[in-house]
MARLUMKE-734802 format. One record per residue (C-alpha): chain; residue number from 1; z, y, x. Coordinates in nm, 2 decimals. Example, Ala and Ser with C-alpha at 12.3 -4.5 7.8 and 13.67 -1.06 7.14 Angstrom:
2
REC  guba  bado      pz      py      px
REC     A     1    0.78   -0.45    1.23
REC     A     2    0.71   -0.11    1.37
END
This chain:
397
REC  guba  bado      pz      py      px
REC     A     1    6.22   11.54   28.57
REC     A     2    5.97   11.33   28.51
REC     A     3    5.62   11.45   28.31
REC     A     4    5.72   11.38   27.93
REC     A     5    5.54   11.20   27.80
REC     A     6    5.41   11.15   27.41
REC     A     7    5.62   10.90   27.13
REC     A     8    5.48   10.87   26.78
REC     A     9    5.72   10.78   26.52
REC     A    10    5.70   10.60   26.18
REC     A    11    5.66   10.78   25.86
REC     A    12    6.00   10.66   25.72
REC     A    13    6.24   10.78   26.07
REC     A    14    5.99   11.07   26.13
REC     A    15    6.16   11.22   25.84
REC     A    16    6.53   11.19   25.87
REC     A    17    6.48   11.27   26.26
REC     A    18    6.34   11.65   26.06
REC     A    19    6.66   11.67   25.83
REC     A    20    6.87   11.54   26.16
REC     A    21    6.87   11.19   26.21
REC     A    22    6.93   11.25   26.63
REC     A    23    6.88   10.82   26.73
REC     A    24    6.57   10.71   26.84
REC     A    25    6.56   10.35   26.66
REC     A    26    6.41   10.08   26.83
REC     A    27    6.21    9.95   26.51
REC     A    28    6.11   10.36   26.47
REC     A    29    5.80   10.42   26.74
REC     A    30    5.51   10.28   26.74
REC     A    31    5.44   10.29   27.00
REC     A    32    5.66   10.18   27.32
REC     A    33    5.50   10.06   27.58
REC     A    34    5.46   10.46   27.72
REC     A    35    5.82   10.45   27.77
REC     A    36    5.80   10.31   28.15
REC     A    37    6.14   10.44   28.27
REC     A    38    6.50   10.57   28.14
REC     A    39    6.54   10.94   28.18
REC     A    40    6.18   11.04   28.07
REC     A    41    6.17   11.36   27.82
REC     A    42    6.02   11.23   27.49
REC     A    43    5.78   11.48   27.28
REC     A    44    5.82   11.29   26.92
REC     A    45    5.56   11.30   26.71
REC     A    46    5.43   11.16   26.35
REC     A    47    5.19   10.88   26.37
REC     A    48    4.91   11.21   26.26
REC     A    49    5.05   11.36   26.61
REC     A    50    5.29   11.64   26.42
REC     A    51    5.56   11.79   26.67
REC     A    52    5.92   11.62   26.51
REC     A    53    6.14   11.73   26.85
REC     A    54    6.26   11.68   27.21
REC     A    55    6.43   11.33   27.34
REC     A    56    6.49   11.11   27.62
REC     A    57    6.49   10.79   27.71
REC     A    58    6.84   10.62   27.70
REC     A    59    6.87   10.23   27.60
REC     A    60    7.24   10.17   27.51
REC     A    61    7.31    9.94   27.24
REC     A    62    7.26   10.20   26.97
REC     A    63    6.90   10.28   27.00
REC     A    64    6.65   10.41   27.28
REC     A    65    6.76   10.76   27.30
REC     A    66    6.82   11.08   27.15
REC     A    67    6.73   11.39   27.06
REC     A    68    6.80   11.64   27.24
REC     A    69    6.60   11.95   27.00
REC     A    70    6.34   12.01   26.73
REC     A    71    6.30   12.31   26.82
REC     A    72    5.91   12.34   26.97
REC     A    73    5.98   12.58   27.22
REC     A    74    6.35   12.50   27.35
REC     A    75    6.28   12.36   27.72
REC     A    76    6.55   12.09   27.84
REC     A    77    6.65   12.26   28.19
REC     A    78    6.99   12.35   28.28
REC     A    79    7.00   12.69   28.05
REC     A    80    6.98   12.40   27.75
REC     A    81    7.26   12.21   27.90
REC     A    82    7.48   12.57   27.95
REC     A    83    7.43   12.66   27.62
REC     A    84    7.56   12.30   27.44
REC     A    85    7.84   12.23   27.67
REC     A    86    7.93   12.67   27.57
REC     A    87    7.96   12.57   27.20
REC     A    88    8.15   12.29   27.24
REC     A    89    8.46   12.48   27.47
REC     A    90    8.41   12.79   27.19
REC     A    91    8.45   12.50   26.89
REC     A    92    8.78   12.32   27.12
REC     A    93    8.89   12.73   27.21
REC     A    94    9.22   12.66   27.01
REC     A    95    9.29   12.33   27.18
REC     A    96    9.28   12.47   27.52
REC     A    97    9.54   12.74   27.43
REC     A    98    9.78   12.43   27.25
REC     A    99   10.08   12.36   27.56
REC     A   100   10.21   12.10   27.32
REC     A   101    9.87   11.89   27.35
REC     A   102    9.71   11.88   27.72
REC     A   103    9.42   11.59   27.68
REC     A   104    9.15   11.58   27.40
REC     A   105    8.77   11.59   27.42
REC     A   106    8.54   11.86   27.47
REC     A   107    8.22   11.72   27.41
REC     A   108    8.10   11.45   27.13
REC     A   109    7.82   11.33   27.19
REC     A   110    7.57   11.32   26.92
REC     A   111    7.82   11.50   26.71
REC     A   112    7.76   11.83   27.00
REC     A   113    7.41   11.83   27.02
REC     A   114    7.35   11.61   27.32
REC     A   115    7.35   11.18   27.26
REC     A   116    7.49   10.99   27.58
REC     A   117    7.72   11.23   27.66
REC     A   118    8.10   11.24   27.64
REC     A   119    8.29   11.49   27.78
REC     A   120    8.69   11.49   27.75
REC     A   121    8.99   11.75   27.91
REC     A   122    9.32   11.60   28.11
REC     A   123    9.56   11.87   28.19
REC     A   124    9.30   12.04   28.42
REC     A   125    8.95   11.78   28.47
REC     A   126    8.76   11.67   28.32
REC     A   127    8.60   11.32   28.28
REC     A   128    8.25   11.27   28.21
REC     A   129    8.12   10.95   28.01
REC     A   130    7.76   10.84   28.05
REC     A   131    7.65   10.57   27.81
REC     A   132    7.28   10.58   27.94
REC     A   133    7.07   10.54   28.21
REC     A   134    6.88   10.75   28.05
REC     A   135    7.15   11.06   27.96
REC     A   136    7.28   11.04   28.42
REC     A   137    6.94   11.08   28.48
REC     A   138    7.01   11.43   28.40
REC     A   139    7.34   11.44   28.56
REC     A   140    7.22   11.72   28.84
REC     A   141    7.16   11.97   28.56
REC     A   142    7.47   11.88   28.34
REC     A   143    7.72   11.84   28.66
REC     A   144    7.56   12.25   28.79
REC     A   145    7.61   12.34   28.39
REC     A   146    7.96   12.20   28.35
REC     A   147    8.06   12.37   28.65
REC     A   148    7.95   12.70   28.56
REC     A   149    8.15   12.71   28.24
REC     A   150    8.49   12.53   28.28
REC     A   151    8.72   12.60   28.54
REC     A   152    8.86   12.30   28.68
REC     A   153    9.12   12.10   28.92
REC     A   154    8.84   11.81   28.93
REC     A   155    8.58   11.64   28.81
REC     A   156    8.59   11.24   28.73
REC     A   157    8.26   11.04   28.57
REC     A   158    8.24   10.70   28.39
REC     A   159    7.87   10.52   28.41
REC     A   160    7.90   10.29   28.11
REC     A   161    7.57   10.10   28.17
REC     A   162    7.51    9.84   28.33
REC     A   163    7.31    9.58   28.20
REC     A   164    7.59    9.39   27.94
REC     A   165    7.65    9.76   27.84
REC     A   166    7.94    9.72   28.07
REC     A   167    8.14    9.99   28.24
REC     A   168    8.02   10.02   28.64
REC     A   169    8.30    9.88   28.88
REC     A   170    8.30   10.29   29.10
REC     A   171    8.51   10.56   29.26
REC     A   172    8.52   10.81   28.99
REC     A   173    8.55   11.08   29.13
REC     A   174    8.33   11.37   29.15
REC     A   175    8.40   11.68   29.28
REC     A   176    8.74   11.95   29.34
REC     A   177    9.06   11.84   29.44
REC     A   178    9.21   11.44   29.34
REC     A   179    9.41   11.40   29.12
REC     A   180    9.78   11.30   29.17
REC     A   181    9.83   10.93   28.90
REC     A   182    9.96   10.89   28.71
REC     A   183    9.79   11.19   28.58
REC     A   184   10.11   11.29   28.28
REC     A   185    9.99   11.44   27.99
REC     A   186   10.06   11.59   27.71
REC     A   187    9.97   11.46   27.31
REC     A   188   10.16   11.66   27.09
REC     A   189   10.51   11.70   27.25
REC     A   190   10.46   11.29   27.41
REC     A   191   10.36   11.26   27.73
REC     A   192   10.20   10.96   27.84
REC     A   193   10.07   10.85   28.17
REC     A   194    9.66   10.87   28.24
REC     A   195    9.49   10.71   28.50
REC     A   196    9.12   10.89   28.56
REC     A   197    9.03   10.61   28.80
REC     A   198    9.06   10.35   28.72
REC     A   199    8.84   10.16   28.56
REC     A   200    8.69   10.14   28.24
REC     A   201    8.95   10.30   28.04
REC     A   202    9.19   10.60   28.15
REC     A   203    9.56   10.46   27.96
REC     A   204    9.50   10.60   27.63
REC     A   205    9.26   10.60   27.32
REC     A   206    9.26   11.05   27.27
REC     A   207    9.03   10.97   26.89
REC     A   208    9.40   10.81   26.75
REC     A   209    9.59   11.14   26.81
REC     A   210    9.65   11.25   26.40
REC     A   211    9.76   10.93   26.36
REC     A   212   10.03   10.92   26.65
REC     A   213   10.16   11.25   26.57
REC     A   214   10.19   11.15   26.16
REC     A   215   10.38   10.80   26.29
REC     A   216   10.63   11.01   26.45
REC     A   217   10.66   11.28   26.24
REC     A   218   10.73   11.11   25.92
REC     A   219   10.69   10.71   25.92
REC     A   220   10.93   10.60   26.26
REC     A   221   11.22   10.71   26.19
REC     A   222   11.51   10.46   26.08
REC     A   223   11.22   10.12   26.14
REC     A   224   11.09    9.90   26.29
REC     A   225   10.80    9.91   26.40
REC     A   226   10.53    9.58   26.46
REC     A   227   10.19    9.75   26.78
REC     A   228    9.99    9.50   26.73
REC     A   229    9.69    9.49   27.01
REC     A   230    9.90    9.76   27.12
REC     A   231    9.68    9.82   27.49
REC     A   232    9.98   10.06   27.68
REC     A   233   10.20   10.09   27.37
REC     A   234   10.05   10.42   27.32
REC     A   235   10.18   10.42   26.93
REC     A   236   10.49   10.20   27.05
REC     A   237   10.62   10.55   27.22
REC     A   238   10.53   10.81   26.97
REC     A   239   10.74   10.57   26.73
REC     A   240   11.00   10.49   26.95
REC     A   241   10.99   10.91   27.05
REC     A   242   11.06   10.96   26.63
REC     A   243   11.33   10.73   26.61
REC     A   244   11.25   10.45   26.52
REC     A   245   11.52   10.17   26.55
REC     A   246   11.30    9.94   26.77
REC     A   247   10.95    9.85   26.78
REC     A   248   10.75    9.52   26.94
REC     A   249   10.38    9.59   27.10
REC     A   250   10.21    9.29   27.18
REC     A   251    9.91    9.25   27.36
REC     A   252    9.75    8.95   27.59
REC     A   253    9.66    9.14   27.85
REC     A   254    9.90    9.07   28.12
REC     A   255    9.85    9.43   28.22
REC     A   256   10.00    9.60   27.90
REC     A   257   10.34    9.56   28.00
REC     A   258   10.35    9.70   28.30
REC     A   259   10.18   10.00   28.13
REC     A   260   10.42    9.98   27.85
REC     A   261   10.62   10.03   28.02
REC     A   262   10.49   10.31   28.22
REC     A   263   10.51   10.54   27.92
REC     A   264   10.85   10.42   27.79
REC     A   265   10.95   10.58   28.15
REC     A   266   10.77   10.90   28.12
REC     A   267   10.94   11.01   27.84
REC     A   268   11.30   10.93   27.94
REC     A   269   11.27   10.62   27.74
REC     A   270   11.45   10.28   27.76
REC     A   271   11.20   10.02   27.77
REC     A   272   11.46    9.78   27.77
REC     A   273   11.59    9.85   27.40
REC     A   274   11.24    9.75   27.38
REC     A   275   11.02    9.42   27.32
REC     A   276   10.68    9.40   27.53
REC     A   277   10.51    9.12   27.47
REC     A   278   10.22    8.99   27.67
REC     A   279   10.09    8.72   27.36
REC     A   280    9.78    8.64   27.19
REC     A   281    9.83    8.86   26.85
REC     A   282    9.72    8.53   26.67
REC     A   283    9.99    8.37   26.83
REC     A   284   10.25    8.60   26.74
REC     A   285   10.14    8.58   26.40
REC     A   286   10.22    8.22   26.42
REC     A   287   10.54    8.27   26.59
REC     A   288   10.70    8.55   26.38
REC     A   289   10.62    8.37   26.07
REC     A   290   10.83    8.10   26.22
REC     A   291   11.12    8.27   26.30
REC     A   292   11.07    8.47   26.04
REC     A   293   11.01    8.80   26.20
REC     A   294   10.94    9.12   25.96
REC     A   295   10.87    9.50   26.00
REC     A   296   10.91    9.81   25.81
REC     A   297   10.57    9.97   26.03
REC     A   298   10.29    9.68   26.09
REC     A   299    9.95    9.91   26.35
REC     A   300    9.70    9.72   26.31
REC     A   301    9.43    9.85   26.60
REC     A   302    9.20    9.54   26.74
REC     A   303    8.93    9.61   26.96
REC     A   304    8.54    9.54   26.71
REC     A   305    8.54    9.20   26.93
REC     A   306    8.76    9.02   27.10
REC     A   307    8.73    8.67   27.30
REC     A   308    9.11    8.52   27.39
REC     A   309    9.12    8.09   27.53
REC     A   310    9.17    7.98   27.11
REC     A   311    9.04    8.29   26.97
REC     A   312    8.73    8.48   26.88
REC     A   313    8.76    8.77   26.66
REC     A   314    8.55    9.01   26.50
REC     A   315    8.64    9.29   26.31
REC     A   316    8.37    9.25   26.07
REC     A   317    8.40    8.89   26.02
REC     A   318    8.75    8.86   26.10
REC     A   319    9.00    9.17   25.99
REC     A   320    9.08    9.05   25.65
REC     A   321    9.19    8.74   25.77
REC     A   322    9.39    8.93   26.03
REC     A   323    9.55    9.19   25.76
REC     A   324    9.68    8.90   25.54
REC     A   325    9.87    8.79   25.86
REC     A   326    9.99    9.09   25.89
REC     A   327   10.08    9.12   25.50
REC     A   328   10.36    8.78   25.57
REC     A   329   10.52    9.06   25.85
REC     A   330   10.57    9.30   25.68
REC     A   331   10.89    9.37   25.49
REC     A   332   10.86    9.51   25.09
REC     A   333   10.78    9.87   25.00
REC     A   334   10.70    9.89   25.42
REC     A   335   10.38   10.04   25.58
REC     A   336   10.07    9.89   25.73
REC     A   337    9.86   10.19   25.96
REC     A   338    9.54    9.91   25.95
REC     A   339    9.28   10.05   26.10
REC     A   340    8.95   10.03   26.33
REC     A   341    8.66   10.19   26.52
REC     A   342    8.38    9.93   26.43
REC     A   343    8.09   10.18   26.32
REC     A   344    7.87    9.88   26.10
REC     A   345    8.04    9.95   25.80
REC     A   346    8.18   10.27   25.62
REC     A   347    8.55   10.38   25.47
REC     A   348    8.43   10.17   25.16
REC     A   349    8.38    9.93   25.27
REC     A   350    8.66    9.90   25.53
REC     A   351    8.98    9.93   25.15
REC     A   352    8.71    9.64   25.01
REC     A   353    8.90    9.47   25.28
REC     A   354    9.24    9.57   25.26
REC     A   355    9.22    9.50   24.86
REC     A   356    9.08    9.11   24.99
REC     A   357    9.37    9.09   25.12
REC     A   358    9.65    9.17   24.95
REC     A   359    9.48    9.03   24.68
REC     A   360    9.47    8.66   24.88
REC     A   361    9.83    8.74   24.95
REC     A   362    9.91    8.80   24.57
REC     A   363   10.10    9.12   24.66
REC     A   364   10.00    9.50   24.54
REC     A   365    9.98    9.80   24.76
REC     A   366   10.02   10.16   24.75
REC     A   367    9.71   10.37   24.99
REC     A   368    9.91   10.62   25.10
REC     A   369    9.71   10.90   25.37
REC     A   370    9.35   10.85   25.56
REC     A   371    9.22   10.98   25.92
REC     A   372    8.92   10.96   26.00
REC     A   373    8.78   11.13   26.35
REC     A   374    9.05   11.45   26.51
REC     A   375    8.84   11.78   26.48
REC     A   376    8.82   11.76   26.89
REC     A   377    8.52   11.44   26.83
REC     A   378    8.31   11.68   26.68
REC     A   379    8.04   11.44   26.45
REC     A   380    7.72   11.50   26.28
REC     A   381    7.71   11.48   25.88
REC     A   382    7.33   11.32   25.96
REC     A   383    7.48   11.04   26.17
REC     A   384    7.71   10.86   25.96
REC     A   385    7.79   10.54   26.23
REC     A   386    7.93   10.83   26.45
REC     A   387    8.25   10.88   26.23
REC     A   388    8.35   10.55   26.33
REC     A   389    8.72   10.56   26.24
REC     A   390    8.85   10.49   25.96
REC     A   391    9.23   10.45   25.93
REC     A   392    9.44   10.35   25.59
REC     A   393    9.80   10.39   25.64
REC     A   394    9.91   10.13   25.27
REC     A   395   10.25   10.12   25.12
REC     A   396   10.34    9.69   25.01
REC     A   397   10.42    9.79   24.69
END
């Protein structure tokens, strides 16, 4: 590692760091000119030179790096990473013993004390996500530490830090034995096909595990289900396993068709009994309204930002209108699962979109239940935006 440099923090932000706030915000830094190379270790000090913590320089869309410790005597070496990883694994010990679920997050960035790094477990394989060149500079130390605290079939990585903050295409295999793909994982006794070496995504978003289970066990039986922005159809499959009479999956990506068929197939479900539609969701709204299609259960989980040939969508600006269109396709007493992973607003703000949408349509509603991140996605209570997931089950009254 390069020599530690001194980074001055403005007074207002110094107090936040002392109390546990983990992010180095660009606006908080007095002397940003000293930041030369990502991966630099930083001695964080007040403008008067008082020690605040040790961090590292790593640019993400969120900020310029992360605080690693507020203990002046703690060194950032292999034993530091062994300690953080060991604590994270102990916190999730019950997950390793659960035979009905064989994929989960084992390390969740700042929630486990190292912002910019996440690690997920898939049936004996670990996938490491590096979110900046800064954290990637610690790769050798982190891999060495990981190998000392876990047994694994193989290790994979995702480098998510090119100039636009996107995933870098690469052979993601790191160590051990290569997995045979699709790698079938279990989630609450439902099978899912995953690909650890096929681009940025593996085929399932693990943060929605509890929501999928609730749909399967409580909401799907004998219901017609519409899954919008369906990706690989994980919600649809969960609903089908739970006894849905029919599911309809809609996503603009061409690969969503074959991927969704595969997810049905690995659960011995007949995909031909369900509709899998490659179409822009906004076009589908118009088509479904024209055909007067309605559904008992609608799952609305759009990406934070999306762009197609004719539409641009951002959750912050457009979620309420999207929900209004969804209300039109929902049967009376039907349920909408409204979800977003956008970290720029909290649950209270999200509920104002829900309220606004139903008022705009002149419809009444009842909130049945709410979900945030599951236990394995550990968060830092001083960093609210890290607890990004917001899911609300809404009944159209």
